[in-house]
N, C-alpha and C positions, 0 to 999 in steps of 0.2 A: 243559395247560401243561407245557412241558419245562423243569424246573429243574435238570436234571443238568449241562448245559453251564456255567452260571454257577458251580455248586458245584465242578465240576472246575477251572475257572479260578481260583477263590478258593483251593482247596486247593493248586494249583500255585504261586500267589503266596506263600502262607504257607510252603510248603516251601522255596522259593527264598530267602525272607527269613531263614529259620532257618539255611540253609546259609551264606549270605553273612555272617550275624552271627558265625558260627564261624570265618570266615577270619582269618588272621593280620593283626594290625595292627602297624605299625612306628611307634615313638615317636621323638621328637627325639633321644633318646640313641642309639638304634639307627642313625639316619641319620648322626649325628656319627661313630660308630664306623666305619661303612661308608666314609665319606669319608676318615677318617684312614688306615684300612688300605689303601684303594685308592691314596691318594697315596703311601704308602710302597712299595707294589708297583710303582707306575709308575716308581719310581727304579731298578727292576731289569728293564730291557727284555729281558734275556737269558732271562727266564722265559716271555716270550710273554704273550698275553692271559689273564688270570685274572680271573674275575668274583667279586665280593664281595657277599654279602648278610648282613645282621645281623637277627636276630630274637630278642627277649628276652635281649639281651646275649650271644648266641652268634653268632660269625662263621662263615659257611659260605663256603669257597673252592671254586670250580669252574673247570675248565679242563683243558688237556692240556699236559704238559711232556715233554721228551725223556728225562730221567733222574730217578732217585730222589733224587739230590742236589738237583736243582732243586725237586722237590716239597718236600723238607725246608726249603730256603731260603724258599720261599713261606710255609710254616707258621711258620717262625721270624720272618720279617718281620711277618706278621700278629699273631703273639703279642706282639711287642715294640711294635707300633704302638698298642695299647691294653691296658694291664696288667690291667684288670678283666674283659675279655671272654674267654670260652672259645672256642677255635678248633676247628672241624670241618673237617679237610682232606679234601675230596672230589676233589682234583686227580688226574687219571689220567696214567699214563705211557704214551707211545706206544711201539709195538713196531716 
């Protein structure tokens, strides 16, 4: 009787379950922060599309802008949109 195949399948399922349980979860507070920051950034169309993600009260900004000044504006807007969240500005400047 070949019991290795079911054992391999079970091992794969257990590993997958362990990996998925370690994935980031976003709570209602993070969703609210993301919505607030995105709404404020939407008021600045000159910045172009900037994506916002919040995890554990840290706001991550991603996107591309033309100047360092625009990058700083994006960070400032995000910082002012929610006083309690830390902002990680990952926005790149196009060359």
